[in-house]
C-alpha positions as a LaTeX table, in Angstrom:
\begin{tabular}{lrrr}
\hline
Residue & $x$ (\AA) & $y$ (\AA) & $z$ (\AA) \\
\hline
Met1 & $-0.01$ & 0.20 & 0.07 \\
Ala2 & 1.01 & 3.59 & $-0.86$ \\
Asn3 & 2.86 & 6.02 & 2.17 \\
Val4 & 0.52 & 9.19 & 2.89 \\
Val5 & 1.58 & 12.13 & 3.48 \\
Asn6 & $-0.40$ & 13.71 & 6.61 \\
Lys7 & 0.62 & 17.42 & 7.09 \\
Thr8 & $-0.48$ & 19.42 & 10.34 \\
Ile9 & $-1.09$ & 22.62 & 10.18 \\
Phe10 & $-2.85$ & 22.80 & 13.54 \\
Ser11 & $-3.38$ & 20.41 & 15.87 \\
Ser12 & $-4.45$ & 20.59 & 20.31 \\
Arg13 & $-6.19$ & 18.58 & 22.14 \\
Val14 & $-9.91$ & 19.19 & 20.71 \\
Phe15 & $-9.03$ & 20.67 & 16.91 \\
Ser16 & $-6.82$ & 19.58 & 14.20 \\
Val17 & $-6.14$ & 20.77 & 10.82 \\
Asn18 & $-5.10$ & 18.38 & 8.44 \\
Leu19 & $-3.22$ & 18.45 & 4.73 \\
Val20 & $-3.68$ & 14.71 & 3.32 \\
Thr21 & $-2.47$ & 12.78 & 0.13 \\
Tyr22 & $-3.09$ & 9.68 & $-0.51$ \\
Gln23 & $-0.76$ & 8.33 & $-2.87$ \\
Glu24 & $-2.04$ & 5.85 & $-6.35$ \\
Asn25 & $-2.35$ & 2.41 & $-5.19$ \\
His26 & $-3.47$ & 3.38 & $-1.56$ \\
Arg27 & $-7.25$ & 2.72 & $-0.18$ \\
Val28 & $-9.01$ & 2.98 & 3.40 \\
Met29 & $-10.46$ & 0.02 & 4.66 \\
Thr30 & $-13.93$ & 0.37 & 6.12 \\
His31 & $-13.23$ & 1.70 & 10.07 \\
Val32 & $-14.83$ & 3.67 & 12.37 \\
Asp33 & $-12.22$ & 5.82 & 13.82 \\
Pro34 & $-12.87$ & 5.71 & 18.21 \\
Val35 & $-12.39$ & 8.29 & 20.20 \\
Gln36 & $-11.98$ & 8.04 & 24.21 \\
Gln37 & $-14.93$ & 10.49 & 25.44 \\
Gly38 & $-16.89$ & 12.81 & 23.52 \\
Arg39 & $-18.08$ & 13.48 & 19.73 \\
Tyr40 & $-15.53$ & 13.09 & 16.90 \\
Tyr41 & $-16.59$ & 15.52 & 13.94 \\
Lys42 & $-14.39$ & 15.81 & 10.52 \\
Phe43 & $-14.77$ & 18.23 & 7.68 \\
Asn44 & $-13.33$ & 17.13 & 5.04 \\
Val45 & $-12.34$ & 19.03 & 1.66 \\
Val46 & $-10.80$ & 17.02 & $-1.31$ \\
Ile47 & $-9.00$ & 19.40 & $-2.56$ \\
Lys48 & $-7.48$ & 17.01 & $-5.84$ \\
Gln49 & $-9.61$ & 14.44 & $-6.85$ \\
Pro50 & $-7.41$ & 11.27 & $-8.71$ \\
Gln51 & $-8.28$ & 10.43 & $-11.75$ \\
Val52 & $-9.59$ & 7.03 & $-11.15$ \\
Gly53 & $-11.11$ & 5.51 & $-7.82$ \\
Gly54 & $-10.28$ & 7.25 & $-4.32$ \\
Val55 & $-13.90$ & 7.24 & $-4.08$ \\
Phe56 & $-15.19$ & 8.40 & $-0.58$ \\
Thr57 & $-18.23$ & 6.42 & 1.52 \\
Cys58 & $-19.66$ & 6.85 & 4.68 \\
Glu59 & $-22.53$ & 4.44 & 6.10 \\
Lys60 & $-24.28$ & 7.72 & 7.12 \\
Tyr61 & $-22.71$ & 12.21 & 5.68 \\
Ile62 & $-24.45$ & 15.16 & 7.64 \\
Ile63 & $-23.12$ & 17.00 & 4.79 \\
Asn64 & $-22.06$ & 15.66 & 1.32 \\
Leu65 & $-22.01$ & 18.38 & $-1.29$ \\
Phe66 & $-20.74$ & 17.27 & $-4.72$ \\
Asn67 & $-18.59$ & 14.04 & $-3.71$ \\
Arg68 & $-16.35$ & 16.17 & $-2.42$ \\
Val69 & $-16.97$ & 18.25 & 0.68 \\
Tyr70 & $-18.59$ & 15.80 & 3.34 \\
Leu71 & $-19.13$ & 16.50 & 7.70 \\
Phe72 & $-18.92$ & 13.13 & 9.20 \\
Arg73 & $-19.23$ & 11.41 & 12.29 \\
Pro74 & $-15.99$ & 8.79 & 12.04 \\
Asp75 & $-16.57$ & 7.57 & 15.39 \\
Leu76 & $-20.09$ & 6.29 & 14.97 \\
Tyr77 & $-20.04$ & 5.66 & 11.35 \\
Glu78 & $-17.66$ & 3.11 & 8.34 \\
His79 & $-16.28$ & 4.96 & 6.44 \\
Ser80 & $-13.61$ & 3.98 & 3.55 \\
Val81 & $-11.94$ & 5.24 & 0.12 \\
Thr82 & $-11.54$ & 3.25 & $-2.61$ \\
Lys83 & $-8.45$ & 2.02 & $-4.33$ \\
Ile84 & $-6.96$ & 5.46 & $-5.68$ \\
Gln85 & $-6.06$ & 3.57 & $-9.48$ \\
Ser86 & $-4.98$ & 6.57 & $-10.83$ \\
Gly87 & $-3.59$ & 9.68 & $-9.83$ \\
Lys88 & $-3.13$ & 11.65 & $-5.98$ \\
Arg89 & $-6.30$ & 11.96 & $-3.52$ \\
Val90 & $-5.67$ & 15.50 & $-1.50$ \\
Leu91 & $-8.13$ & 16.55 & 0.71 \\
Leu92 & $-8.31$ & 19.25 & 3.93 \\
Ser93 & $-9.28$ & 17.44 & 6.96 \\
Ile94 & $-10.58$ & 19.51 & 9.69 \\
Ala95 & $-11.27$ & 17.40 & 13.40 \\
Val96 & $-13.35$ & 18.40 & 16.15 \\
Asn97 & $-13.57$ & 16.45 & 19.13 \\
Ile98 & $-16.21$ & 17.75 & 21.73 \\
\hline
\end{tabular}
């Protein structure tokens, strides 16, 4: 599986902002993100979509705009990304644990 480049822009105990790049051949298996306490939200904006593959799916979205802007609860709902067959996927990910 290809490497993921995760550049932290800001990080605190409650709030984080990351620029994440998924390379060709990478995929994210179906999973739930565990948290010790509170509610966990992610707001992801896909800056660059791969040419083929790299499709994000989630059991339940709070917001899904044009399959490019997502707000969801990764602590409650399974989510995944299909294998990137061509190109790379770059996203701005904002996470809040309240």
